[in-house]
Steps between C-alpha positions, in 0.01 A plus 500: 500500500694771314820691564311825454805737511693305232418619145662319204463526123230256388672166405443399138532168322292205391470363854362824653123530460307808633142427595231752599310369801285802566463842334817649648686183613749348260705211635804355333520123465814296426451182293707222666414214265256380235348160428212333319227317694333171401283685245802649336416850626791735576520591869734728692637515852521866606575695816427861587826689544365848567283787384524754220418856600469820298624846586268760345746784545772351282288261298709195594425147613721345766515165674460433875636150579390248758721233673422249223677723243824477694464127565442410129789726385728370785558851633551596866187637670502870583557593863161664537190296579230462230155652559188289456342773294688742283230766492464761224797711408464870571503728196806679626713186519742445215600168351851365445655675207364839605673513840692248707338355811665444837577136417701612193762674716662161567731394218677181403876504420647150524395373157578837336855493634543143375387601145731799494793287619433228246452754218835659584690168536367371167571819315128535431485856638810604300360341178166676542677834567689467175177483308238693700475823705543491880127544560426220255751274668340550843161432352617189311661356815190574707272321249754222459513449875118479507495226235803333655321474837211319332266807496447517879164628629341378176569542126294821481647673808819655360400842642483358851831314461689810387355702795624237739844467332619854428872423484516515119328826426369793701219543249184294505481270198134440415342209314431747220872573474563125494273466198680788326835322562368191325448712186826699527734202539500372141764285328694804383539645849608171661732366226809679625431389854505137382829558311667632813344239726607213278855639463524530880383148581618269221874492567614136510139382519274283288152605388192282501168560324150366545137594431182510710145610430310759706121494484287804451137589532529749216398400150544838337883504490642368170772286652270331753402171331417138562798271503679228698427607860761362736273557799211313332270799534210562257604858430679680217863586573820678409831312472790638703859407430774572752882480516671441833862453602567137602767559765370817673137404416392856424233604244670670202246581234143416395299503184132421437309391191160373389348217703433280192862497371713192568808546719746340257350687203554836668848420638697651206310829545572491879868449432507798269337712772759376746782605266358853502563523872854342482404138562698411191693195378759528778263344751416133534127440511327215690160369386273217607392227261184691395715699253652189336381548141727455203421846354547666838837342548603597150420867588743470788791439264815672634372516856614294796203333663387210721159355431295204621488216241158328530477134396238595239733746320513452123867384495397176678645577839321191633692272266834661601427449868379141450816418304714646777323295771562182299871584511535586869755222552740690268692744725583715199134581459397535867663709774381616837522796740341594831269802485274624779538181706418262218701307247422585138607288201556692182608466138539762233509489120531774234172583327414739224150657493443680173800738476582490877771271637420393857597250767227255599568414866295213632454442874350229724410551864452182705292685756266633237497164326361336810201737508449469119495117523231514765287740290556293187379177666195678637415622148538149352281339771237774467485450115456129549220546752318719253544242217361225725173692546441551128317260266561711188746775408484764230796560269501861606572394859793269421755776566410493871657156539749453213789645699522172690261251341457322165129492425335276237147583383277206402228495231220466760614821670675329788878541555799342665810661645844424643776702651760620247823382652715720271314826569483425873872426521577817302286709738688341791836591342388865467397531866713766664648618166508856364705688247631851432634691200808714550695706246784598736788255481682650795235383758518163672178290521484586872519871427234463230248326728563746781427797276196330358356415842574847637270650229210434734568852631289639218212263583515622864501856376187430302330352803583803710390744224166333433397394851649768725526812285234484225257288704462254207350756259624777271254768606528769231240652269719676244783373283712807576506400869633149446872560487494750785322269743729211405809721540394606853413141581845405366666744746293344776614156387868599519451629852299195612741251343806647673308545823417128511851394397655692791245379756465139380712338780312697764166411348581130505637509853198689636244325272377833370382609155628808322154654568562452871844666484355805315223526757757498776690786336183696430426477874816703577327834554576853614329836542604868505478706816682812619731494201603143566433167335403252772444126493146391597645199685819306551624285213426128532759228485392402146507863379855534629603170333361600164651846526842348575482262202397774262756739660241772544645837613317509832763722666275799447281356779775591749 
């Protein structure tokens, strides 16, 4: 069954698979999942989502969907009924892109209004206007809204999205124009935007930085390389670093580099790039413990920063924490405060790392300690169970058990073991403990830990960028397109981040996802008749609630 009067651009992407059934019948399959059978053979679960037809007059292919297409993409079904057989397309009929069909006369406005309102409130529109022409600003906001919505109607259907959401630009923006934008938006063109954006949003705020990896199918690009893949995917990648504000939780600036370069090795170069867009020494930076390397910290000389201090750090953080726990009865060394409904013990000492003078602030959480104790005991019991099943043990395998057990190897190859009371007690003392470096003497330990924990905003931004905007892959074929696509995705990330922040209480109350909220807004539709813009139907309760929260200017509906 096909919706024969609906003609869409042919969806593209790794999950879409065209298959010729007969001479003139090409059906489009969508790969839902993949698995290996008992023989190790790769198998796929696919569903037919429609048919690909060709218009001889204009030389274009177009896609006729069936109900399964809308179900899999969680889109509302069209009002018309599908036909069991689509039948051949007459030669005089034109495909989408050549001329709009009757179904294209209905437009969506709710989400477009929300994007324009958010862009205005954040100063995003104003910042873009300072650095791009009016036509470019409209196009950038249109593409940013598309990415911010999670590429509705499919990652390859930008043409269809822009036809349905004409509030940004009266001109049709084609996929070809989108590809040209990727090439035009190089680092030189966007640098001044970042300077203005950072100046606008960093007043009285703290900046955090983190890195993620984005996989790519391409092997021809020089910066796509094998490296530490955070998603555990067997694909080459590019590393993406991003700065966000901690308090307002907005993306500020991004940089990318080769997938095989270590994060801490590249940090000094990232810091220099940040200085070029006014993220200079005035701002405090917050990092996780993955950047805790002596050379890296030495390169941060003169900067204020907060950084995770892992127990394995070269300055023997573990020994400092153990010493503190042995002195917990001394009130001069241990103090407490209540943070986020839990009591935290803490102690701080001055510490010099290379040339940098820092504060080492050590914490212990009793709630976390309880869970750590349980995990520790499970690890000790599991190690003992393994040792009981062995008759011999190789020297190369001793490391698996030496954290908790003393093992003696006998001449006949047998061995004996016993629990190391000292190491076990030390592990118990460290349960629930963690430490931070801080070079700002004006911050209290409570303020330090709050800023450090709030840095998860950049991790959430990465999740949104990779899963909702880029669909887990950096799909580009030319190096010159890389920065442009990331820049447009960055604009989409700004919009999506602020959108979720404003709607978060409503989403929790109504048990809805951000995707649900965007779909609700996209369903606010109108059409043009007799020189009037008319709603297709009355607004629902949820549409009115979201519009009120976002303060959308719906007075024009009067």
